[in-house]
N, C-alpha and C positions, 0 to 999 in steps of 0.2 A: 297653495297647498303647503301645509305645515309638516316639517320633517324633524323629528326628535333626533338629537345627536348624542350618542353615548360614547364615552372614552374614559381612559384612566386619568387620574389627576395629573400624572406626569406628561400627558399628551396635550397640554394646553396649546402649544404652537400648532400642532396638527389639527386640533379642533378649530382653530381660527382659519386654517387653510380650507377645511371642509365647509365651514360656514360660507366662505367666499365662493367656493365652487357651486354650492347650492343656490346662493343668492344670484350668481351669474346665470343660472338656469331658471330663474324666476320662481324659485322655491323659497319658502320662508323657514329659515333655520330656527330650531328650538333646542339650544344646547342644554345638557343636563346641569350645567353650572350657572344657569340663569338664576339670579337672586330670587328667592322665594319659591323656586320650583319644587323643592323638597322641604316643606315645613316640618318642624320638629314634632308637631302633634300628629303626624300621619306616618305610618310605617313605610319604609322604602319600597318594599314589594307591592304593597297596596297602592302606593302612589305611582309606581311604574305601570301597573295595570290600568289605572285611571288615565295616565298620559297616553298609553297605547290606544285608548278609546277616543282620545281627543285629537290625535294627529292623523295624517294621511299615510305617513311612511316613517321608517327608522333608518338612520345611518350610524354605523358603529365603526369606530376606529380601532383596528387591530395593529398593535405595535409590538416590538420586541421588548415588552415590559419585564418579563420574568423568564425563568428557565425551568424546564421540567424534563424528566426522563420518560419518554414515551416509547414503549416496546424496545427498551434497552438503549435507545439513542437520546442524547441530550439535545433538546430543541428549545429555541426561543419561542415563547408564547405570549399572548396578550393577557392582560389582567383577567382573572377568572370572572369577575362581576360583569365585564363587558361581553364575554362569551355568553353568560347566562342571560343578560338583557337582550342580546341579539336573538337568542333562542325564544325568549318570551314574546318579543315583538313579531318575529316571523310566525310564531304559532297563532297569535291574535290577528295580525294583519295579513298574513300570507307571505310566502317567500319573495314573491315579485315586488312587494312593497318594502323590502329591506335591502340594504346595500352594506357591504363590508368595504371599508377604505383601508387598504393595507399600506403600512409604512415599513419598509424593509422586507424581511421574509419570515414573518411569524407563522407558526403552525396554525392551520385552519381545520376545524373538525370536518371529517368526511361527510357528516350528516348535513353540512351546510350547502350541499349541491343545490343549484337552482337559485341561490342568492347571488345578486350582482356583486362582482368583485372589481374594485377600482384601485389601481396602484397609485399611491401618492408620490412615487419616485419619478414620475413623468407627468408634470402638472398640465401640460398642453393636451396630452392624450386623456388625462383624467377628466378635464373639462368636457371633451367630446363624449366620453362615456357617461358623465353625469347628465349632459344634455339629452342623450339618448334615453337614459333612465327616466328623466323628467317627462319626456314625450310619452313614454310607456305608461307612466303613472297617470298622466292626463287622459290618455286614450282609454284607460280602464277605470277612470274616476266615475263613481256613481254619485250624482248630486241628488238632493231631495227635490229638485225641480229640473225641468228640461226646457231650454230655450228653443223657440222656433226660429226659422230663418227670418221671418218677418219681425220678431221681437229683437233679434240681434241687429238687424238693419235699422230699426227705429231707434234703438239705443245709440248706435254708431252715428246716425244722422243728428240726433240731439246733442251728442257730445261734440261732434264736428262743428255744429252751428254755435256751440258755446266757446269755440276757439281751442279746443283740446286737440293737440297734434295726433295724427293717425298712429304714430309709433306708440304713444301712451295708451291709446284705445286698444291697440293690438295687445300690448302688455297686460292691460286689465283683463281682457278676454281670456288670455292664457291663464292668469291667476284664478279666474272664475271656473276654469276647467272646460271652457267652450271648445269643442272639437275643431280640428283644422278646417273641415268643410264650412263650418259656421264662421270661422275667422276669415277665411277667404271671401265669403259672402260679405262679411263686415267690411273688409278692406275695399271691396268693389261697390259698396252700397252707395247709391246715389238717390237723391230725392226724386220720387216719381212725379212727373208733371201733373198738375191738377187741371181739371177741365172746367 
């Protein structure tokens, strides 16, 4: 499952951290800074809408990039384009398919309720939260096809007989969005005796 990552230019080190967290949860990171992601011939807003249609989810890094006065109080806020992009992706993909990765204590708009919040200040806990979010994404993933238990078992047996280790097969099934019941069946798949 591909996950777009939005952040400020100043957040390059945090972007790398989020990439690792997503990768460890068997998600495919797609950072905004990938060369060629925003070609000069396409408007930024238009390209963001296209990207939202191409990915499964969005991850947005909220840092203490700027300051603003909100209701008379001076607060640290993330770069305005990151807030806008998070709103765009949550509107297109749904809030459950977006996550905010907070570094420090930046202000988060009240309208972002329901979006997953992950603190980058405790990376061990962050990985657990990302793993849970990834499971949720997979559980709600709608694929253009549906595997039957028989198909999953046949694929697993073919891969096993080719010498592919079960942990690699399991990883592939997760990436394809195969549900946990199907994966458990795959892990227990054995060649049926022929008569």
